[in-house]
Each structure stands twice: as C-alpha cells, then as structure tokens.
N, C-alpha and C positions, 0 to 999 in steps of 0.2 A: 624938088626941093620942099623944104619944106622953112619954112618962115620963126621968127622967133618968139608971136603972139602965140601958137598953137603950141608953141614946147612947154609956154609958160601954161597954155590951158590945160595940159599933161597932167604935167606936173601937183598941179593945186585937186586936179581928180584924183590922181594916185593918193597925197594926202586926208584927204579928206574921206578914200574908201582907208586907206591904215587908218589915220581916229575913229571911223566905223565901227572898224573890227575891232580894233582897241575898245571900244568903248561896251561893246558885245562878250569878250575875253569880261570883262569888269563885272559888268550886270548876269555874267554866271557866275566869276568868282562868289559875287555878294550873298549869303545864306538869305533864304527866303524867312520875311520877322514872323514869328510861330503868337496868334495871340489866347489869353487865355477865355475860357466862357465868359469869366466875369467884365472883361474885356468887349467882348464882341458884343452882351447884354447891353453894354453902359450905351455903344459906341451905334447901338436900334434904338433904342429910346430916345438917343438925342434924334437921332433920324423920324422918329415918328411925331414925337411933339414936335417939328415942325419947323424948330428957334430954325435953326437953316438949314440948304438947298443940303441937297443931294451931294451934288459937287463941290462945295463948298466946306459940308465935314466930309468926307474922304479925302479932298485936298490938306486938309486939319489935321484929318488921321496915318496919313499917307499911305492909303491902299485905290484899288481903282474900285471905281460904280461899279460890273458887275458882280465884284466879289461881297460889296453892301448885299446886293440886291439880291445876291447867293446867299447869302448869312441869314437874312429879312423872312426871304421861304425857308429855308430849313430852324428859322426859329417859328413862322406861324403855324405850319404844320404839326411841329412840335403840342402848342400849343392846342391847336384841334383837336387832338390825338389824345392831350392829356383831359380837357374836357367832356372827350365822346366819353371815356372811363380806359381808358389803353394804357393800362399802366406798366409798360415793359419798362425794368429798367437795368442799370449793369450791376451784377454781382460784386459780392463785395470777399473783401482776401480771406475770411472762410469760409466762403461757402464755397473760392475757388481753392482754397488748400483741401478741401473736403474731394471736390470731385478729383482734383488730382489725386490724393488717396486712393482714392475709387479707383481708379486708372491705375494707377500703379499694380493694386491686388488684383484687377479683372486680369493685368497681362500676368502676373506670374499667375496667376491657374490656371491662365492658355498652355503659360510654357509647362506648367510640372503637367496638365493632361494631353499633349503633345509629346513630353518625354514617356508619358505610360501611356501610351499606346503605339510610339517609337518601342516600344520594349517591347512587348505583345506581338506584333509583328515577327520583329524578330521572332521570339518562340515561337511564334505559331508554323514562322520557316524550316524550324529545325525540329516539331513534335512528329511523330509519325502517325503519315498519315492511314484511312480506316484501309484503304487497296492494298498497302504497305504492311500493314499487321495480320489485313488475308493472308499476302504471300510467305508472311513470314511464322504460319500458320501453319499454311499449307507444306514445307519446305522442312518445318519439324516435321511432321506428323510423316511426310512422304523417307525422311530422313532416318525414322523412329520405324516407320514401316521396314526402312530397308536392313536393320539393324539387327532390329529382333526378328531377319528373317529365318527361320528355320529353314524349312525342305523348299523347292522349288515352289510352289501356289503358294506361301506364307506373303509376299508378293502381292500376285492378282490379289490375295482375298485381301492387305489393307487398305489396296487401291479399291476394291470392289466399296469396302467400306466405310472410305470418305468420299466414294463417291468419285472418284477423276480417276476418265480414262490413261489406258496403258501412254497414248500419244503427249499427251499434258510432260506424265512425269515424265518423261524422258526427254522433253524439249525440257521441262524444267534442271532434270541433271545436267542437262548440254550446257543451256547460260547461268551455273552456278561452277560450274567448270571453266569455263574461258569466262567470267567476270569477276566471280564472287558474290559478293552478295548484290551487289548493287546488280546486277544481269538477274537476281529476281523476284527483282522487283516490279510492280504492274508497268505495263510500255505507257499506255495513258498518263499514270500518273510522273514517270518520270519525265514524257515531254510536257505536260507541266511546268514540271520543276525544271528543265531548261528555258521554258518563257519568263519565265519569272524576272521581274527585274533584280538586279542581287540584294540587301536590307530587306527585302520583304518573304 
C-alpha cells in the first residue's frame, strides 16, 4: 500500500524534473552573447586594474570567470608575441581579393591544361603507330609486287628484294583476306590497343 505522503513526494520530484528540463531547453534556445574585441579589452583592463575582484567583475558583465581567464590568457600571449616582434596580422580586403583573383586564374589555367592533355591523349590514340605504318608499307610493297608480277619468278624476286620470306607474305595475304586492314596490323600493337582504356 502506498501512503499519500509518498505520492506527494513523487509529484514534487516530477515537477522539479520538468522544471529542470524546461530550464535546460530555455538555456539552449538563448543565443550566446558575442563580445567585440573592444569590449573584451575593456573588461580585461578593469580586471587587471584590480578595482573589482574577478568574480564581481564577471558577475557584473554576465560572463563566467573561466571565460574571463581564457580571454586574459589570449590577451597576454598576443602581447608577448607582439613584443617579440612576431607581427602576424589579418589580411586586408584588398589582399584577400587579390588572392582570390589569383586562385581563380590558376584554376582556369589548370582546366585549360587538363583539356589540352585530354585532347593530346585522344589524338595520340588515333594516330598510327610505327609498327602499323611498317605493316601498311609491307602490305603495299607486297601488293605492288604481286600486281606488277609479269612472270612466275617476279613475286619471289620482289620478296627477296624486300627481305621478306615467302611464309610471311602468305601469312599477310591470308590475314588481309580474313580480317581486312585490321588483320594486317602488328599483333603486338593490336594487343596493346585492346588493353588501353577508352579515351586514351
């Protein structure tokens, strides 16, 4: 059995839990106050003068003491760096604009060079290779020798003049009949072209 006193304690606990949740929700909704640099310096100088304690100063300004000490540390470090001669500064609007313009110019240059590179790769892929040119020349010479043959020994004389064995000529002739010009291409080159990705 539950007594009425314990019920009253539970309801009070649930109410404080709800108010705590509401308080947390409310504090999350409040935007953080942003202090400009001049305001921070004013607060820090008042703290350095020691007219008020840091706790009283923070209470009056509505900031947490750790925030005040964090600002003070940054203020002192910046002062030390300035006294040492480290004069790093923020870029001006003109400098930022100049850097942005230079960045855009360099991006455009990279794009143009990439396009030229792609065009050269495509042109290189379409260009005849030295082995293919040699095969075309051999085919033309062999075809010319065959067309100009007056007698049975003329073909053999032409092959001997070119330095080609008869078996090579017969193999070329068979490839030309079966696969056309693609069959006369050097097989090593054809294998390389098959392995090359498209667009190169």
